[in-house]
C-alpha positions as CSV (number, residue, x, y, z in Angstrom):
1,M,-15.2,35.2,-52.2
2,Y,-12.3,34.4,-50.0
3,Q,-10.6,31.0,-50.0
4,F,-8.5,30.0,-47.0
5,S,-6.0,27.2,-46.8
6,Y,-6.6,24.4,-44.4
7,A,-3.6,25.5,-42.4
8,E,-5.0,29.0,-42.0
9,I,-8.3,27.6,-40.8
10,M,-6.6,25.2,-38.4
11,E,-4.4,28.0,-37.1
12,D,-7.5,30.2,-36.4
13,D,-9.2,27.3,-34.6
14,V,-6.2,26.9,-32.3
15,A,-6.2,30.6,-31.6
16,D,-9.9,30.6,-30.9
17,A,-9.5,27.6,-28.6
18,R,-6.7,29.3,-26.7
19,Q,-8.8,32.5,-26.4
20,R,-11.7,30.5,-25.0
21,E,-9.4,28.8,-22.5
22,R,-8.0,32.1,-21.4
23,Q,-11.5,33.4,-20.9
24,V,-12.6,30.5,-18.6
25,L,-9.3,30.8,-16.7
26,D,-10.0,34.5,-16.3
27,R,-13.5,33.7,-15.0
28,S,-12.0,31.2,-12.5
29,I,-9.5,33.7,-11.3
30,D,-12.1,36.4,-10.9
31,L,-14.4,34.1,-8.9
32,L,-11.5,32.9,-6.7
33,R,-10.4,36.5,-6.0
34,A,-14.0,37.5,-5.0
35,A,-14.1,34.4,-2.7
36,S,-10.8,35.2,-1.1
37,Q,-12.1,38.6,0.0
38,K,-15.0,37.2,1.9
39,Q,-14.8,35.8,5.5
40,G,-15.6,32.2,6.0
41,Y,-17.1,29.8,3.6
42,S,-19.2,32.2,1.6
43,R,-21.5,31.9,-1.4
44,E,-18.7,33.3,-3.4
45,A,-16.4,30.5,-2.2
46,I,-18.9,27.9,-3.2
47,E,-19.3,29.3,-6.6
48,A,-15.6,29.8,-7.1
49,I,-14.7,26.2,-6.0
50,Y,-17.6,24.7,-8.1
51,F,-16.5,26.6,-11.3
52,T,-12.8,25.9,-10.7
53,R,-13.3,22.2,-10.1
54,R,-15.5,21.8,-13.3
55,L,-12.9,23.7,-15.3
56,W,-9.9,21.7,-14.3
57,V,-11.8,18.4,-14.5
58,R,-12.6,19.3,-18.1
59,F,-9.0,20.3,-18.8
60,I,-7.9,16.9,-17.5
61,E,-10.4,15.1,-19.7
62,D,-9.2,17.1,-22.7
63,L,-5.5,16.5,-21.9
64,Q,-6.2,12.7,-21.7
65,E,-7.7,12.6,-25.2
66,P,-5.5,10.6,-27.6
67,D,-5.9,13.3,-30.3
68,N,-4.7,16.1,-28.0
69,Q,-1.8,17.6,-29.9
70,L,0.3,18.8,-26.9
71,D,3.6,17.1,-26.2
72,T,3.1,14.1,-23.9
73,E,5.4,15.5,-21.1
74,L,3.6,18.9,-21.2
75,R,0.2,17.1,-20.9
76,A,1.4,15.1,-18.0
77,N,2.7,18.2,-16.2
78,L,-0.6,20.0,-16.8
79,I,-2.5,17.1,-15.5
80,S,-0.3,17.1,-12.3
81,I,-1.0,20.8,-11.9
82,A,-4.7,20.2,-12.4
83,I,-4.7,17.5,-9.7
84,W,-3.0,19.8,-7.3
85,I,-5.6,22.5,-7.9
86,L,-8.4,20.0,-7.5
87,K,-6.9,18.9,-4.1
88,E,-6.5,22.4,-2.9
89,A,-10.1,23.2,-4.0
90,E,-11.3,20.2,-2.1
91,K,-9.4,21.3,1.1
92,I,-11.1,24.7,0.8
93,R,-14.5,23.0,0.3
94,R,-13.9,20.9,3.4
95,R,-12.9,24.1,5.2
96,E,-9.4,22.8,5.9
97,S,-7.7,25.6,3.9
98,T,-8.3,29.1,2.6
99,N,-5.5,28.8,-0.1
100,F,-7.4,30.7,-2.8
101,Q,-4.2,32.7,-3.6
102,G,-2.2,29.6,-4.4
103,I,-4.9,28.4,-6.9
104,I,-5.1,32.0,-8.3
105,D,-1.3,32.2,-8.7
106,I,-1.0,28.8,-10.5
107,T,-4.1,29.5,-12.7
108,T,-2.6,32.9,-13.7
109,I,0.6,31.3,-14.7
110,I,-1.2,28.8,-16.9
111,R,-3.4,31.5,-18.4
112,D,-0.5,33.7,-19.2
113,G,1.2,30.7,-20.9
114,L,-1.6,30.5,-23.4
115,K,-0.5,33.6,-25.3
């Protein structure tokens, strides 16, 4: 039988969490790309905006948790980015913008930083 140290288990948990975060960010990027290729406010746009909004609201909630282990400044910066993404998503939802690419670019940068 294998015995693992607490540190090894915690390290695996962090790696698993980062992998799940990368996966949901990938999903958001894929949906936004599909939406950006359609004309007008399509079903794909609705799905992409809905998913992206839910994702970033959840990230904000997690970043605000007192037991979140990220540095306070990094958490604040990520919350600021999340708020920008939510505002851009709302502009798209209200048909005031089609800035899918801006959200895609920022989300890609965040995803790539999770390595």
